[in-house]
Backbone of each chain as nested JSON, in Angstrom:
{
  "chains": [
    {"id": "A", "residues": [
      {"number": 1, "name": "UNK", "atoms": {"N": [-54.725, -27.305, -39.751], "CA": [-56.047, -27.055, -38.793], "C": [-57.107, -27.748, -38.268]}},
      {"number": 2, "name": "UNK", "atoms": {"N": [-57.248, -27.411, -37.134], "CA": [-58.358, -28.324, -36.323], "C": [-59.479, -28.262, -35.68]}},
      {"number": 3, "name": "UNK", "atoms": {"N": [-60.698, -28.551, -35.394], "CA": [-61.977, -28.38, -34.213], "C": [-60.999, -28.712, -32.69]}},
      {"number": 4, "name": "UNK", "atoms": {"N": [-62.008, -27.95, -31.893], "CA": [-61.389, -28.026, -30.549], "C": [-62.429, -27.554, -29.812]}},
      {"number": 5, "name": "UNK", "atoms": {"N": [-62.388, -28.112, -28.375], "CA": [-64.006, -27.829, -27.756], "C": [-62.698, -27.873, -26.114]}},
      {"number": 6, "name": "UNK", "atoms": {"N": [-62.786, -26.091, -25.753], "CA": [-61.624, -25.613, -24.627], "C": [-62.562, -26.861, -23.025]}},
      {"number": 7, "name": "UNK", "atoms": {"N": [-62.0, -27.185, -22.647], "CA": [-62.136, -27.565, -21.525], "C": [-61.745, -27.147, -20.241]}},
      {"number": 8, "name": "UNK", "atoms": {"N": [-60.751, -26.591, -20.315], "CA": [-60.182, -26.447, -18.353], "C": [-58.773, -24.257, -19.242]}},
      {"number": 9, "name": "UNK", "atoms": {"N": [-58.763, -24.14, -18.077], "CA": [-57.815, -23.614, -18.157], "C": [-56.111, -23.503, -17.218]}},
      {"number": 10, "name": "UNK", "atoms": {"N": [-55.229, -23.557, -17.983], "CA": [-53.892, -23.337, -17.563], "C": [-53.2, -22.688, -16.717]}},
      {"number": 11, "name": "UNK", "atoms": {"N": [-52.42, -22.356, -15.665], "CA": [-51.697, -21.468, -14.872], "C": [-50.753, -22.065, -15.004]}},
      {"number": 12, "name": "UNK", "atoms": {"N": [-49.08, -21.387, -14.769], "CA": [-48.095, -21.297, -14.462], "C": [-47.569, -20.25, -14.478]}},
      {"number": 13, "name": "UNK", "atoms": {"N": [-46.619, -19.778, -12.985], "CA": [-46.178, -18.598, -12.715], "C": [-44.21, -18.529, -12.702]}},
      {"number": 14, "name": "UNK", "atoms": {"N": [-44.568, -19.816, -13.228], "CA": [-42.941, -19.633, -13.31], "C": [-42.784, -20.403, -15.041]}},
      {"number": 15, "name": "UNK", "atoms": {"N": [-42.444, -19.278, -15.928], "CA": [-42.561, -19.755, -17.74], "C": [-41.777, -19.275, -18.119]}},
      {"number": 16, "name": "UNK", "atoms": {"N": [-40.934, -19.636, -19.273], "CA": [-40.769, -18.818, -20.512], "C": [-41.062, -17.069, -20.397]}},
      {"number": 17, "name": "UNK", "atoms": {"N": [-40.415, -16.464, -20.566], "CA": [-40.557, -14.917, -20.743], "C": [-41.803, -14.725, -21.765]}},
      {"number": 18, "name": "UNK", "atoms": {"N": [-42.103, -15.663, -22.68], "CA": [-41.758, -15.676, -23.854], "C": [-43.768, -16.049, -24.037]}},
      {"number": 19, "name": "UNK", "atoms": {"N": [-44.078, -16.524, -23.158], "CA": [-45.386, -16.561, -22.735], "C": [-46.412, -15.538, -21.121]}},
      {"number": 20, "name": "UNK", "atoms": {"N": [-45.28, -14.856, -21.153], "CA": [-45.949, -14.17, -19.503], "C": [-47.199, -13.361, -20.295]}},
      {"number": 21, "name": "UNK", "atoms": {"N": [-47.734, -13.011, -19.82], "CA": [-49.441, -12.073, -20.722], "C": [-50.353, -13.35, -21.607]}},
      {"number": 22, "name": "UNK", "atoms": {"N": [-49.591, -14.575, -21.822], "CA": [-50.511, -14.892, -22.565], "C": [-51.83, -16.087, -22.059]}},
      {"number": 23, "name": "UNK", "atoms": {"N": [-53.098, -16.078, -22.276], "CA": [-53.593, -16.636, -21.719], "C": [-53.193, -18.56, -21.901]}},
      {"number": 24, "name": "UNK", "atoms": {"N": [-53.82, -19.502, -21.41], "CA": [-53.417, -20.856, -21.357], "C": [-54.547, -21.597, -21.692]}},
      {"number": 25, "name": "UNK", "atoms": {"N": [-55.07, -21.948, -22.312], "CA": [-56.446, -22.866, -22.576], "C": [-56.536, -24.899, -22.955]}},
      {"number": 26, "name": "UNK", "atoms": {"N": [-56.781, -25.143, -21.928], "CA": [-56.258, -26.591, -22.277], "C": [-57.632, -26.964, -23.239]}},
      {"number": 27, "name": "UNK", "atoms": {"N": [-57.117, -27.401, -24.183], "CA": [-58.392, -27.9, -25.589], "C": [-58.112, -29.895, -26.527]}},
      {"number": 28, "name": "UNK", "atoms": {"N": [-59.478, -30.133, -26.124], "CA": [-59.661, -31.579, -26.848], "C": [-60.16, -31.631, -28.275]}},
      {"number": 29, "name": "UNK", "atoms": {"N": [-59.369, -31.455, -29.385], "CA": [-59.083, -31.731, -30.415], "C": [-60.658, -32.641, -30.563]}},
      {"number": 30, "name": "UNK", "atoms": {"N": [-61.402, -32.072, -32.029], "CA": [-62.038, -32.765, -32.145], "C": [-62.201, -32.754, -34.019]}},
      {"number": 31, "name": "UNK", "atoms": {"N": [-62.892, -34.058, -33.857], "CA": [-63.077, -34.059, -35.527], "C": [-64.806, -33.492, -35.882]}},
      {"number": 32, "name": "UNK", "atoms": {"N": [-65.418, -33.134, -37.117], "CA": [-66.629, -32.479, -37.78], "C": [-67.601, -32.868, -37.11]}},
      {"number": 33, "name": "UNK", "atoms": {"N": [-67.338, -34.489, -36.194], "CA": [-68.615, -34.782, -35.611], "C": [-68.374, -34.605, -33.92]}},
      {"number": 34, "name": "UNK", "atoms": {"N": [-67.767, -33.992, -33.789], "CA": [-67.159, -33.412, -32.698], "C": [-66.774, -34.819, -31.669]}},
      {"number": 35, "name": "UNK", "atoms": {"N": [-66.028, -36.44, -32.626], "CA": [-65.524, -36.672, -31.54], "C": [-64.04, -36.623, -31.505]}},
      {"number": 36, "name": "UNK", "atoms": {"N": [-63.766, -37.49, -30.453], "CA": [-61.953, -36.494, -30.093], "C": [-60.946, -37.391, -31.18]}},
      {"number": 37, "name": "UNK", "atoms": {"N": [-60.198, -36.551, -31.184], "CA": [-59.097, -36.368, -32.426], "C": [-57.935, -36.224, -31.209]}},
      {"number": 38, "name": "UNK", "atoms": {"N": [-57.821, -37.183, -30.256], "CA": [-55.948, -37.002, -29.995], "C": [-56.243, -36.657, -28.818]}},
      {"number": 39, "name": "UNK", "atoms": {"N": [-55.237, -36.717, -27.859], "CA": [-55.262, -36.079, -26.443], "C": [-55.853, -35.212, -26.59]}},
      {"number": 40, "name": "UNK", "atoms": {"N": [-55.36, -33.688, -25.075], "CA": [-55.668, -32.307, -24.888], "C": [-54.668, -32.289, -24.946]}},
      {"number": 41, "name": "UNK", "atoms": {"N": [-54.915, -30.791, -25.393], "CA": [-53.03, -29.935, -25.104], "C": [-53.594, -28.514, -24.614]}},
      {"number": 42, "name": "UNK", "atoms": {"N": [-52.928, -28.411, -24.213], "CA": [-52.949, -26.721, -24.108], "C": [-52.202, -26.316, -25.185]}},
      {"number": 43, "name": "UNK", "atoms": {"N": [-53.219, -25.013, -25.381], "CA": [-52.866, -23.539, -26.357], "C": [-52.931, -22.738, -26.255]}},
      {"number": 44, "name": "UNK", "atoms": {"N": [-52.647, -21.241, -26.588], "CA": [-52.496, -20.242, -26.003], "C": [-53.966, -19.874, -27.018]}},
      {"number": 45, "name": "UNK", "atoms": {"N": [-54.606, -19.186, -26.152], "CA": [-55.994, -18.53, -27.026], "C": [-55.512, -16.777, -27.747]}},
      {"number": 46, "name": "UNK", "atoms": {"N": [-56.22, -16.237, -28.6], "CA": [-55.757, -15.392, -29.021], "C": [-57.093, -14.69, -29.586]}},
      {"number": 47, "name": "UNK", "atoms": {"N": [-58.139, -15.103, -29.146], "CA": [-59.941, -14.944, -28.787], "C": [-59.767, -15.01, -27.514]}},
      {"number": 48, "name": "UNK", "atoms": {"N": [-61.014, -14.736, -27.768], "CA": [-61.38, -14.763, -26.13], "C": [-62.43, -16.161, -25.461]}},
      {"number": 49, "name": "UNK", "atoms": {"N": [-61.891, -16.693, -25.887], "CA": [-62.333, -17.979, -25.887], "C": [-62.948, -18.473, -24.537]}},
      {"number": 50, "name": "UNK", "atoms": {"N": [-64.348, -19.334, -24.27], "CA": [-64.459, -19.691, -23.525], "C": [-64.243, -21.288, -22.712]}},
      {"number": 51, "name": "UNK", "atoms": {"N": [-65.047, -21.336, -21.638], "CA": [-65.338, -22.708, -21.37], "C": [-65.977, -23.405, -22.252]}},
      {"number": 52, "name": "UNK", "atoms": {"N": [-66.338, -24.353, -23.503], "CA": [-66.976, -25.416, -23.688], "C": [-67.695, -24.875, -25.174]}},
      {"number": 53, "name": "UNK", "atoms": {"N": [-66.601, -23.494, -25.439], "CA": [-66.324, -22.798, -27.316], "C": [-65.923, -23.943, -27.614]}},
      {"number": 54, "name": "UNK", "atoms": {"N": [-66.224, -24.35, -29.102], "CA": [-65.728, -24.913, -30.306], "C": [-65.196, -24.408, -30.709]}},
      {"number": 55, "name": "UNK", "atoms": {"N": [-63.991, -24.527, -30.958], "CA": [-63.326, -23.13, -31.307], "C": [-62.263, -24.133, -32.517]}},
      {"number": 56, "name": "UNK", "atoms": {"N": [-61.405, -23.034, -33.472], "CA": [-60.336, -23.476, -34.305], "C": [-58.668, -23.519, -34.066]}},
      {"number": 57, "name": "UNK", "atoms": {"N": [-57.736, -24.282, -34.211], "CA": [-56.917, -23.983, -34.082], "C": [-55.701, -24.212, -34.588]}},
      {"number": 58, "name": "UNK", "atoms": {"N": [-54.669, -23.684, -34.696], "CA": [-53.593, -24.105, -35.826], "C": [-52.185, -24.221, -35.195]}},
      {"number": 59, "name": "UNK", "atoms": {"N": [-51.102, -25.758, -34.57], "CA": [-50.376, -26.06, -34.99], "C": [-49.056, -25.182, -35.077]}},
      {"number": 60, "name": "UNK", "atoms": {"N": [-47.605, -26.234, -34.528], "CA": [-46.616, -25.753, -34.547], "C": [-45.826, -24.062, -34.912]}},
      {"number": 61, "name": "UNK", "atoms": {"N": [-44.971, -23.956, -35.843], "CA": [-44.471, -23.326, -35.859], "C": [-45.452, -21.978, -35.832]}},
      {"number": 62, "name": "UNK", "atoms": {"N": [-47.065, -21.828, -37.547], "CA": [-47.978, -21.286, -37.706], "C": [-48.651, -20.607, -35.714]}},
      {"number": 63, "name": "UNK", "atoms": {"N": [-48.204, -21.492, -34.842], "CA": [-49.246, -21.026, -34.215], "C": [-48.566, -20.263, -33.069]}},
      {"number": 64, "name": "UNK", "atoms": {"N": [-47.394, -20.069, -33.296], "CA": [-46.351, -19.272, -33.204], "C": [-46.768, -17.774, -33.556]}},
      {"number": 65, "name": "UNK", "atoms": {"N": [-47.259, -17.54, -34.958], "CA": [-47.644, -17.056, -35.535], "C": [-48.319, -15.908, -35.926]}},
      {"number": 66, "name": "UNK", "atoms": {"N": [-49.651, -16.994, -34.885], "CA": [-51.122, -16.422, -34.329], "C": [-50.368, -15.04, -33.569]}},
      {"number": 67, "name": "UNK", "atoms": {"N": [-49.381, -14.984, -32.8], "CA": [-49.566, -14.528, -31.209], "C": [-48.861, -13.11, -31.915]}},
      {"number": 68, "name": "UNK", "atoms": {"N": [-48.512, -12.345, -30.919], "CA": [-47.697, -10.814, -31.529], "C": [-47.281, -10.93, -29.604]}},
      {"number": 69, "name": "UNK", "atoms": {"N": [-45.684, -10.784, -29.543], "CA": [-45.133, -11.065, -31.772], "C": [-45.03, -12.289, -31.611]}},
      {"number": 70, "name": "UNK", "atoms": {"N": [-43.577, -12.686, -32.213], "CA": [-44.559, -13.813, -33.137], "C": [-43.617, -15.023, -32.697]}},
      {"number": 71, "name": "UNK", "atoms": {"N": [-42.092, -15.159, -32.028], "CA": [-41.415, -15.851, -31.803], "C": [-41.327, -15.35, -29.926]}},
      {"number": 72, "name": "UNK", "atoms": {"N": [-42.496, -16.37, -30.26], "CA": [-42.893, -17.626, -28.803], "C": [-42.709, -18.879, -28.863]}},
      {"number": 73, "name": "UNK", "atoms": {"N": [-42.485, -19.346, -27.688], "CA": [-42.276, -20.652, -27.513], "C": [-43.933, -21.43, -26.904]}},
      {"number": 74, "name": "UNK", "atoms": {"N": [-44.47, -21.46, -28.628], "CA": [-45.803, -22.243, -28.421], "C": [-46.068, -23.098, -29.536]}},
      {"number": 75, "name": "UNK", "atoms": {"N": [-46.649, -24.478, -29.831], "CA": [-47.262, -24.707, -30.481], "C": [-48.559, -25.265, -30.926]}},
      {"number": 76, "name": "UNK", "atoms": {"N": [-49.499, -23.992, -30.365], "CA": [-50.927, -24.819, -30.557], "C": [-51.492, -23.243, -30.492]}},
      {"number": 77, "name": "UNK", "atoms": {"N": [-52.003, -22.905, -31.013], "CA": [-53.474, -21.261, -30.771], "C": [-54.713, -21.264, -31.443]}},
      {"number": 78, "name": "UNK", "atoms": {"N": [-55.81, -20.96, -30.372], "CA": [-56.232, -20.752, -30.888], "C": [-56.706, -19.306, -31.392]}},
      {"number": 79, "name": "UNK", "atoms": {"N": [-57.398, -19.7, -32.86], "CA": [-56.975, -19.057, -33.783], "C": [-58.932, -18.138, -34.523]}},
      {"number": 80, "name": "UNK", "atoms": {"N": [-59.742, -19.363, -34.052], "CA": [-61.141, -18.761, -33.978], "C": [-61.641, -19.188, -33.301]}},
      {"number": 81, "name": "UNK", "atoms": {"N": [-63.907, -18.627, -33.183], "CA": [-63.865, -19.265, -32.437], "C": [-65.508, -19.388, -33.826]}},
      {"number": 82, "name": "UNK", "atoms": {"N": [-65.845, -20.674, -33.51], "CA": [-66.985, -21.218, -34.621], "C": [-68.42, -21.345, -34.736]}},
      {"number": 83, "name": "UNK", "atoms": {"N": [-68.713, -20.516, -35.159], "CA": [-69.908, -20.085, -35.615], "C": [-71.227, -21.396, -35.966]}},
      {"number": 84, "name": "UNK", "atoms": {"N": [-70.501, -22.371, -37.024], "CA": [-70.914, -23.308, -37.574], "C": [-70.255, -24.256, -38.247]}},
      {"number": 85, "name": "UNK", "atoms": {"N": [-70.524, -25.676, -38.326], "CA": [-69.462, -26.591, -38.838], "C": [-71.025, -27.675, -39.864]}},
      {"number": 86, "name": "UNK", "atoms": {"N": [-70.76, -26.977, -41.384], "CA": [-71.986, -27.61, -42.199], "C": [-70.864, -28.287, -42.969]}},
      {"number": 87, "name": "UNK", "atoms": {"N": [-71.008, -29.386, -42.337], "CA": [-69.987, -30.584, -43.177], "C": [-70.983, -32.248, -42.39]}}
    ]},
    {"id": "B", "residues": [
      {"number": 1, "name": "UNK", "atoms": {"N": [-48.119, -34.334, -50.011], "CA": [-49.33, -33.718, -49.412], "C": [-49.963, -35.386, -49.713]}},
      {"number": 2, "name": "UNK", "atoms": {"N": [-51.228, -34.705, -48.658], "CA": [-51.936, -35.409, -48.952], "C": [-53.365, -35.373, -49.876]}},
      {"number": 3, "name": "UNK", "atoms": {"N": [-54.318, -37.111, -50.323], "CA": [-55.568, -36.756, -50.454], "C": [-56.843, -37.211, -49.826]}},
      {"number": 4, "name": "UNK", "atoms": {"N": [-57.445, -35.906, -49.703], "CA": [-58.98, -35.718, -48.672], "C": [-60.304, -35.133, -49.258]}},
      {"number": 5, "name": "UNK", "atoms": {"N": [-61.114, -35.715, -49.072], "CA": [-61.906, -35.388, -49.663], "C": [-62.986, -34.449, -48.567]}},
      {"number": 6, "name": "UNK", "atoms": {"N": [-63.582, -33.352, -49.739], "CA": [-63.65, -32.16, -48.745], "C": [-65.03, -32.169, -48.064]}},
      {"number": 7, "name": "UNK", "atoms": {"N": [-65.366, -32.448, -47.12], "CA": [-66.33, -32.691, -46.015], "C": [-67.851, -31.46, -46.446]}},
      {"number": 8, "name": "UNK", "atoms": {"N": [-67.091, -30.021, -45.874], "CA": [-67.866, -28.854, -45.728], "C": [-67.29, -27.987, -45.218]}},
      {"number": 9, "name": "UNK", "atoms": {"N": [-67.97, -26.979, -44.926], "CA": [-67.072, -25.68, -44.151], "C": [-67.385, -25.328, -42.705]}},
      {"number": 10, "name": "UNK", "atoms": {"N": [-66.322, -24.123, -42.419], "CA": [-66.755, -23.617, -40.765], "C": [-66.71, -22.283, -41.268]}},
      {"number": 11, "name": "UNK", "atoms": {"N": [-67.694, -21.74, -40.756], "CA": [-67.644, -20.108, -40.4], "C": [-67.647, -19.896, -39.312]}},
      {"number": 12, "name": "UNK", "atoms": {"N": [-66.385, -18.71, -39.075], "CA": [-66.058, -18.177, -37.72], "C": [-66.019, -16.348, -37.466]}},
      {"number": 13, "name": "UNK", "atoms": {"N": [-67.18, -16.266, -37.039], "CA": [-67.237, -14.143, -37.465], "C": [-66.099, -13.497, -36.318]}},
      {"number": 14, "name": "UNK", "atoms": {"N": [-65.458, -14.767, -35.076], "CA": [-64.521, -13.926, -34.11], "C": [-62.888, -15.207, -34.635]}},
      {"number": 15, "name": "UNK", "atoms": {"N": [-62.236, -14.214, -35.911], "CA": [-61.157, -15.075, -35.887], "C": [-60.371, -13.897, -36.231]}},
      {"number": 16, "name": "UNK", "atoms": {"N": [-58.997, -14.5, -36.049], "CA": [-57.608, -14.155, -36.661], "C": [-57.81, -13.57, -37.883]}},
      {"number": 17, "name": "UNK", "atoms": {"N": [-57.472, -12.264, -37.991], "CA": [-57.52, -11.903, -39.39], "C": [-56.674, -12.568, -40.34]}},
      {"number": 18, "name": "UNK", "atoms": {"N": [-56.266, -12.813, -40.143], "CA": [-55.318, -13.645, -41.206], "C": [-56.433, -14.709, -41.734]}},
      {"number": 19, "name": "UNK", "atoms": {"N": [-57.162, -15.122, -41.748], "CA": [-58.22, -15.486, -42.365], "C": [-59.874, -15.067, -42.498]}},
      {"number": 20, "name": "UNK", "atoms": {"N": [-59.772, -14.311, -42.542], "CA": [-60.969, -12.949, -43.069], "C": [-60.649, -13.317, -44.379]}},
      {"number": 21, "name": "UNK", "atoms": {"N": [-62.201, -13.294, -45.402], "CA": [-61.889, -13.565, -46.41], "C": [-61.298, -15.106, -47.054]}},
      {"number": 22, "name": "UNK", "atoms": {"N": [-61.009, -15.829, -46.179], "CA": [-60.613, -17.21, -46.668], "C": [-61.19, -18.007, -46.256]}},
      {"number": 23, "name": "UNK", "atoms": {"N": [-61.799, -19.208, -47.353], "CA": [-62.74, -19.74, -46.764], "C": [-61.948, -21.497, -46.762]}},
      {"number": 24, "name": "UNK", "atoms": {"N": [-62.696, -21.825, -45.254], "CA": [-62.396, -22.896, -44.158], "C": [-63.055, -24.17, -44.804]}},
      {"number": 25, "name": "UNK", "atoms": {"N": [-62.17, -25.356, -44.843], "CA": [-63.187, -26.458, -44.85], "C": [-62.449, -27.668, -44.419]}},
      {"number": 26, "name": "UNK", "atoms": {"N": [-64.028, -28.55, -44.015], "CA": [-63.591, -29.761, -43.391], "C": [-63.42, -30.165, -44.422]}},
      {"number": 27, "name": "UNK", "atoms": {"N": [-61.493, -31.359, -44.544], "CA": [-61.146, -32.485, -45.246], "C": [-60.82, -33.72, -44.493]}},
      {"number": 28, "name": "UNK", "atoms": {"N": [-61.523, -34.792, -44.86], "CA": [-61.101, -36.317, -44.446], "C": [-60.535, -36.941, -45.447]}},
      {"number": 29, "name": "UNK", "atoms": {"N": [-59.199, -37.001, -44.903], "CA": [-57.944, -37.372, -45.244], "C": [-58.327, -39.6, -45.607]}},
      {"number": 30, "name": "UNK", "atoms": {"N": [-57.952, -39.185, -47.092], "CA": [-58.204, -40.836, -47.762], "C": [-56.679, -41.135, -47.949]}},
      {"number": 31, "name": "UNK", "atoms": {"N": [-57.648, -42.846, -47.944], "CA": [-55.92, -43.765, -48.745], "C": [-55.894, -43.228, -49.684]}},
      {"number": 32, "name": "UNK", "atoms": {"N": [-54.974, -44.936, -50.011], "CA": [-55.073, -44.848, -52.121], "C": [-56.851, -45.629, -52.858]}},
      {"number": 33, "name": "UNK", "atoms": {"N": [-58.23, -45.841, -51.784], "CA": [-58.943, -46.087, -52.748], "C": [-59.502, -45.16, -52.569]}},
      {"number": 34, "name": "UNK", "atoms": {"N": [-59.251, -44.451, -51.498], "CA": [-60.732, -43.99, -51.737], "C": [-61.247, -43.572, -49.815]}},
      {"number": 35, "name": "UNK", "atoms": {"N": [-60.721, -44.851, -49.111], "CA": [-61.743, -44.984, -48.076], "C": [-61.074, -44.15, -46.742]}},
      {"number": 36, "name": "UNK", "atoms": {"N": [-62.18, -44.0, -45.85], "CA": [-61.495, -42.836, -45.238], "C": [-60.256, -43.262, -44.189]}},
      {"number": 37, "name": "UNK", "atoms": {"N": [-59.678, -42.262, -43.987], "CA": [-58.248, -43.024, -42.865], "C": [-57.673, -41.391, -42.135]}},
      {"number": 38, "name": "UNK", "atoms": {"N": [-58.061, -42.031, -40.62], "CA": [-57.613, -40.765, -39.966], "C": [-59.12, -39.963, -39.4]}},
      {"number": 39, "name": "UNK", "atoms": {"N": [-58.893, -39.088, -38.513], "CA": [-59.559, -37.776, -38.652], "C": [-59.785, -37.144, -39.362]}},
      {"number": 40, "name": "UNK", "atoms": {"N": [-60.809, -35.592, -39.613], "CA": [-60.66, -34.757, -40.434], "C": [-60.04, -33.625, -39.692]}},
      {"number": 41, "name": "UNK", "atoms": {"N": [-59.608, -32.909, -40.122], "CA": [-58.969, -31.758, -40.096], "C": [-59.143, -30.426, -40.869]}},
      {"number": 42, "name": "UNK", "atoms": {"N": [-59.217, -28.76, -40.587], "CA": [-59.568, -28.438, -41.72], "C": [-58.142, -27.784, -42.568]}},
      {"number": 43, "name": "UNK", "atoms": {"N": [-58.75, -27.308, -43.522], "CA": [-57.843, -26.487, -44.782], "C": [-58.435, -25.011, -45.044]}},
      {"number": 44, "name": "UNK", "atoms": {"N": [-57.431, -24.519, -45.398], "CA": [-58.295, -23.588, -46.192], "C": [-58.038, -23.206, -47.619]}},
      {"number": 45, "name": "UNK", "atoms": {"N": [-59.22, -22.912, -48.405], "CA": [-58.955, -22.685, -49.723], "C": [-59.115, -21.327, -51.055]}},
      {"number": 46, "name": "UNK", "atoms": {"N": [-58.092, -21.268, -50.518], "CA": [-57.779, -20.152, -51.909], "C": [-58.111, -20.125, -53.348]}},
      {"number": 47, "name": "UNK", "atoms": {"N": [-57.107, -21.437, -53.668], "CA": [-56.947, -21.429, -54.473], "C": [-58.021, -22.01, -56.085]}},
      {"number": 48, "name": "UNK", "atoms": {"N": [-58.689, -23.655, -55.428], "CA": [-59.272, -23.836, -56.042], "C": [-60.491, -23.948, -56.564]}},
      {"number": 49, "name": "UNK", "atoms": {"N": [-61.094, -23.501, -55.029], "CA": [-63.003, -23.282, -55.432], "C": [-63.7, -24.588, -55.041]}},
      {"number": 50, "name": "UNK", "atoms": {"N": [-62.749, -25.799, -54.222], "CA": [-62.963, -26.923, -54.108], "C": [-64.593, -26.62, -53.576]}},
      {"number": 51, "name": "UNK", "atoms": {"N": [-64.873, -28.161, -53.708], "CA": [-66.86, -27.847, -52.867], "C": [-66.825, -29.674, -52.545]}},
      {"number": 52, "name": "UNK", "atoms": {"N": [-67.825, -29.267, -51.653], "CA": [-67.997, -30.21, -50.775], "C": [-68.39, -31.907, -51.812]}},
      {"number": 53, "name": "UNK", "atoms": {"N": [-67.312, -33.067, -51.254], "CA": [-67.375, -34.242, -52.299], "C": [-66.384, -34.096, -53.185]}},
      {"number": 54, "name": "UNK", "atoms": {"N": [-65.37, -32.961, -53.34], "CA": [-64.512, -33.036, -54.046], "C": [-63.203, -33.435, -52.978]}},
      {"number": 55, "name": "UNK", "atoms": {"N": [-62.816, -34.571, -53.905], "CA": [-61.271, -35.005, -54.036], "C": [-59.821, -34.658, -53.936]}},
      {"number": 56, "name": "UNK", "atoms": {"N": [-59.326, -33.745, -53.041], "CA": [-58.327, -32.646, -53.031], "C": [-57.112, -33.055, -52.143]}},
      {"number": 57, "name": "UNK", "atoms": {"N": [-56.237, -31.806, -52.399], "CA": [-54.746, -32.774, -53.236], "C": [-54.448, -31.035, -51.55]}},
      {"number": 58, "name": "UNK", "atoms": {"N": [-54.046, -31.367, -50.45], "CA": [-53.927, -30.684, -49.139], "C": [-51.763, -30.845, -48.971]}},
      {"number": 59, "name": "UNK", "atoms": {"N": [-52.012, -29.082, -48.559], "CA": [-50.324, -29.812, -48.301], "C": [-50.838, -28.724, -47.08]}},
      {"number": 60, "name": "UNK", "atoms": {"N": [-49.647, -28.871, -45.615], "CA": [-49.836, -29.56, -44.516], "C": [-48.222, -29.225, -44.253]}},
      {"number": 61, "name": "UNK", "atoms": {"N": [-47.825, -27.684, -44.674], "CA": [-46.533, -27.242, -44.065], "C": [-46.549, -25.875, -43.934]}},
      {"number": 62, "name": "UNK", "atoms": {"N": [-46.696, -24.737, -43.75], "CA": [-46.593, -23.547, -43.409], "C": [-45.64, -22.735, -43.942]}},
      {"number": 63, "name": "UNK", "atoms": {"N": [-44.585, -23.028, -45.049], "CA": [-43.872, -22.105, -45.256], "C": [-44.546, -22.434, -46.686]}},
      {"number": 64, "name": "UNK", "atoms": {"N": [-44.43, -23.526, -47.37], "CA": [-45.454, -23.457, -48.788], "C": [-46.835, -22.677, -48.163]}},
      {"number": 65, "name": "UNK", "atoms": {"N": [-47.459, -22.679, -47.352], "CA": [-48.917, -22.047, -47.185], "C": [-48.311, -20.532, -47.766]}},
      {"number": 66, "name": "UNK", "atoms": {"N": [-47.4, -19.588, -47.065], "CA": [-46.788, -18.594, -47.215], "C": [-46.063, -17.668, -48.815]}},
      {"number": 67, "name": "UNK", "atoms": {"N": [-45.621, -18.562, -49.035], "CA": [-45.289, -18.518, -49.984], "C": [-46.374, -18.796, -50.926]}},
      {"number": 68, "name": "UNK", "atoms": {"N": [-47.147, -19.558, -51.427], "CA": [-48.043, -19.296, -52.356], "C": [-48.86, -18.398, -52.319]}},
      {"number": 69, "name": "UNK", "atoms": {"N": [-49.063, -17.803, -51.123], "CA": [-50.289, -16.732, -50.788], "C": [-49.513, -15.593, -50.435]}},
      {"number": 70, "name": "UNK", "atoms": {"N": [-48.49, -15.662, -50.957], "CA": [-47.743, -14.286, -50.727], "C": [-47.679, -13.16, -49.284]}},
      {"number": 71, "name": "UNK", "atoms": {"N": [-47.487, -14.164, -48.464], "CA": [-47.375, -13.304, -47.169], "C": [-46.754, -13.919, -46.035]}},
      {"number": 72, "name": "UNK", "atoms": {"N": [-45.733, -13.356, -45.258], "CA": [-44.407, -14.129, -45.147], "C": [-45.413, -14.126, -43.121]}},
      {"number": 73, "name": "UNK", "atoms": {"N": [-46.469, -14.014, -42.903], "CA": [-46.897, -13.802, -41.365], "C": [-47.822, -14.363, -41.394]}},
      {"number": 74, "name": "UNK", "atoms": {"N": [-48.107, -15.403, -42.304], "CA": [-49.937, -15.892, -42.196], "C": [-50.268, -17.442, -41.174]}},
      {"number": 75, "name": "UNK", "atoms": {"N": [-50.351, -17.346, -40.389], "CA": [-50.7, -18.533, -38.964], "C": [-51.09, -19.731, -40.005]}},
      {"number": 76, "name": "UNK", "atoms": {"N": [-50.943, -20.087, -40.952], "CA": [-51.742, -21.012, -41.62], "C": [-51.31, -21.965, -41.862]}},
      {"number": 77, "name": "UNK", "atoms": {"N": [-51.423, -23.27, -41.507], "CA": [-50.672, -24.47, -42.007], "C": [-51.49, -25.801, -42.68]}},
      {"number": 78, "name": "UNK", "atoms": {"N": [-52.629, -25.472, -43.548], "CA": [-52.896, -26.681, -44.311], "C": [-53.873, -25.765, -45.119]}},
      {"number": 79, "name": "UNK", "atoms": {"N": [-53.166, -25.691, -46.544], "CA": [-54.235, -25.255, -47.802], "C": [-54.522, -26.186, -48.81]}},
      {"number": 80, "name": "UNK", "atoms": {"N": [-55.6, -26.228, -49.308], "CA": [-55.93, -26.716, -50.509], "C": [-55.137, -26.498, -51.54]}},
      {"number": 81, "name": "UNK", "atoms": {"N": [-54.388, -27.359, -52.418], "CA": [-53.643, -26.655, -53.544], "C": [-53.818, -27.857, -54.898]}},
      {"number": 82, "name": "UNK", "atoms": {"N": [-55.048, -28.17, -55.173], "CA": [-55.883, -29.037, -55.97], "C": [-56.5, -29.409, -56.124]}},
      {"number": 83, "name": "UNK", "atoms": {"N": [-57.375, -29.823, -56.811], "CA": [-58.377, -30.357, -57.146], "C": [-57.885, -31.792, -57.801]}},
      {"number": 84, "name": "UNK", "atoms": {"N": [-58.429, -32.692, -57.49], "CA": [-58.139, -34.873, -58.048], "C": [-58.979, -34.698, -59.237]}},
      {"number": 85, "name": "UNK", "atoms": {"N": [-58.213, -35.117, -60.361], "CA": [-59.415, -35.394, -61.012], "C": [-59.131, -37.251, -61.038]}},
      {"number": 86, "name": "UNK", "atoms": {"N": [-58.015, -37.917, -60.964], "CA": [-58.003, -39.107, -60.415], "C": [-56.725, -39.842, -60.239]}},
      {"number": 87, "name": "UNK", "atoms": {"N": [-56.672, -41.239, -59.459], "CA": [-55.785, -42.138, -59.003], "C": [-55.821, -42.943, -58.913]}},
      {"number": 88, "name": "UNK", "atoms": {"N": [-54.709, -43.257, -59.923], "CA": [-54.002, -44.573, -59.918], "C": [-53.472, -45.417, -58.861]}},
      {"number": 89, "name": "UNK", "atoms": {"N": [-53.465, -46.364, -58.443], "CA": [-53.218, -47.038, -57.424], "C": [-53.149, -48.353, -57.61]}}
    ]}
  ]
}
C-alpha cells in the first residue's frame, strides 16, 4: 500500500463492462514526506475522495478485492482517506 | 520479503472496512547495511507490534497476507511479518 494525492479525474465512455459505475481518479503516488514516488496512475475510488485529498491505495490484485464485485479489471484502488501521517 | 525500518503510522477514519482495527505503518525499505533505499510505503502490522525505529521484515504479496490473516477477501498487500534482531551481510 502507498500514499497518494488525488490530482484529477478520468472519464471513459468506452470501457470494459467491469469498469462501469466506477469512479476513476488520477493519483500521484507519494512517500511519507509527500514527495513524488513514481508517475501518476489511474485508480478506482472506493471512498469519496476529492481533488487534493491525501489518500492511501492498494495495488495489483488486491485493488480488485477492494471493489464490489471483486472480479474487475483494476490494479489500483483508493482504500482510505488519510487523517494524519505521523512519521 | 524485504527489510524495512518503521517510520511511523497513518491514521484514517474513512477507510475500507478491511483496514478497521489494523495498524497501518509507514515503512522505509533498507539495504544490507541498513541504509535507506527506494521510497517509503505502507504496511499493515497485525502480528508483531512493531514500533517506530524497529527494523522489520515486510511481505508484499496479497495471497500470503490473506492466508496469515485468515480472510480470503482482504485487499491488503503488505504485511509486517517479523521484527529483525540482526542482519549479517
